N, C-alpha and C positions, 0 to 999 in steps of 0.2 A: 952355801949360804942360803937362808931363807928367802922366800919370794919377797920382794919389795911391795909392801901393802899400798904404797902410794902410787904404783905404776899399773896400768892395766895390763892384766895377762893375755896371752894368745888364747883363742876360743878352746884349744885342745889343753892347754896349761890349766884354764879355769876349770874345764871339766874334770880334769884329773884331781884338781884340788877340791872341787865339790865332792867327788866320789870318795876321797881320802876322809874328809870330815865326816861324811855320812857313815861311814864304815867305823870311824873312830868312836862316835856316840854309841853305835850298836855293841862294839867290842869293850869299850871301857864300862858300859852298862852290864855287860855279862860278866866280865873278868875283873873289873876294878883295876887297881894299879898293877896287878899281875899280867895285864894285857901286854903282848908282845907287839912290836912294831911290825914283825914279819906277818903275824896274823891280820893285822890291819891293812897292810899292803895287798896281801892275797885277798881279803874280802873286797877291797877297793878295785881290784884287778889292776895293780900298777906294780912296778918294781920297787924294792926297798929304797933304791937310789933316789927315785922321784920322790918318794914320802920323805926322805931326810933332806932333800934339797929345800923342799917346802917347810918343813918342821924339823929343824934339828935336834930339839929336845922334846921330852916327853911333856914338860910343862907347857911349851909353846903350842903342841898339838892339842892338848886338853882345853886350853883357853880358847883357841881358835875354834875348836868343835863347838864349846859351848856358845861363844860369840855368834857363830853361824846360826845355831838353833834360834837364838834371840832374832837375828836378822830375818831369818825365813818367817817366823811369827809375825813380825812388824810389817815386812815388805809385801805380804799377801793381800793386805788390807785394800789398796786400790782395785785390784783385780776382783776381789770379792764385791766390792761395791759396784763395779762395772758389770758384773755378770749375775748379781742376784738382787732382790729388793734389800733395803736396808735391814729389816729385821732377820730376814734369812741369812744374810751376810754376817750380821752378829752372832746369830746361832752357829753357824758354820765355823766362825772364828773362835768361839768358846771351845769347841771340840779341839781346835789346833792348839788352844791354850793348855789344854789337858795333856796332848802330846808333847809339848814343851816341858810341861812339869814332870812327866813321867821319865823323860830324858834326864832332865835336871836331878831327879831323885836317883836314877840309875847310876849318875856319875858323881855322886856325892863324895865318895872317897877320893876320887880322882881330883874333884875340884878343891878338896881340903889341902891336897899336896901343892896345889898351885898357889893357894893362899899362903901356905907355909913358907913359899918360896919368895913371897914378897909381892906377887902381882894380885890385882883385883879385878876379875873379869865382871863382877857384879856391878862395877863402879856405874855403868850408864844403863844397866838392863831395865831396872824399874822404870826409870823416866821414858825410855824408848817404848816399852810394853803399855804404859799409861796413856802415853801419847796416840798409839794406835787404838786403844780402847776408846779414847776421847773422840777421834775420828768416827768411829763406827756408831758410838752413841749419839753424836750430833746429827749424822746422817739419818738415823732413826727418829730423832726428836723433830728435824726438820720435815720428815715424811709424815708425821702424826702418828708413827708406830709404836712409840712408847711414851711413857708419862715424862715430864720434865724436872721433877722434884727429887730425882735420884741421880746423883752425880756419877762420874766415871770413877771417882775415888772409892765411893761406897761399893760399886760393882767390882772394882779390883780387889776390895777386901774380901768380897763374898766369893770371888773366883780362887783368891788365894786360900781361903778356908777349905773349899772343895778340894783344891790340890793337896792340901796339908793332909787331909783324911781320906782321899779317896783317889789318889794319882797312880797307885800300884796298877801293873797291868792287868792282875786279876780283879781289880775293882773298876774296870771300865764301865761295866753296866751301870753300878751305883752312881759313878761320877756323871754319867749323861743323864740320870734321873734327877740328880741334884742340880744339874746345869738348867734342865727344862723347868724345874720349881723355880730357879732363881730367875730365869727369864720370863717365866709368866707373872712374876712379881714386878716386871717392868712395864707391864700391859696396863692400860687405863682401868681402873677398878669399875666394877659394876656400879650403876647408879642406884642407891636404895630407895625403897618406897613405893616403886612401881610394881605392877603385877608381874612378878617374876624378875624384875629387873632388867635394865637393857645396858648394853655396851656402849662405849664412847667416852669421849674426853669429859672430865668432871668440871 
């Protein structure tokens, strides 16, 4: 029987589950729907029985792996804001967004199989990611680090565009250049008319 999602797991069981989900993303990204449970279990360092107890079907594992990637992307926001200045937290998070997009792209075939089976793992993901981005941008705005006339919806659209064109592992350098270009656009524009211009809020 699959683990009860509403009941907290023991620490060792949670560690095993986390390792399985991380391994599943890697293996499904590499092998698509041809990935074997035995390979995923080996990558995770657990027995196949442990894997099947948590995820009795391929679709359940794929869906859980994707949802876990979304949760990791969103749940890191409080820690980033506690440990970094708001703008640097936003910048670090955009890199994690591309990590998420790369994993999502690699699992595309597997995700289509989940959708075909009637599940919709994407149901809440956009809202969760949008909320995480909003928190980061609100912190940046409150700190005076970015302009206030760019919404998180605009920023999400920009990030989605970068992910659509540059989320492949071989495109990482390009993705990071585009992220920095986009983040620069959030900064306060230079005041025109002065000798050389000066930075600061307009």
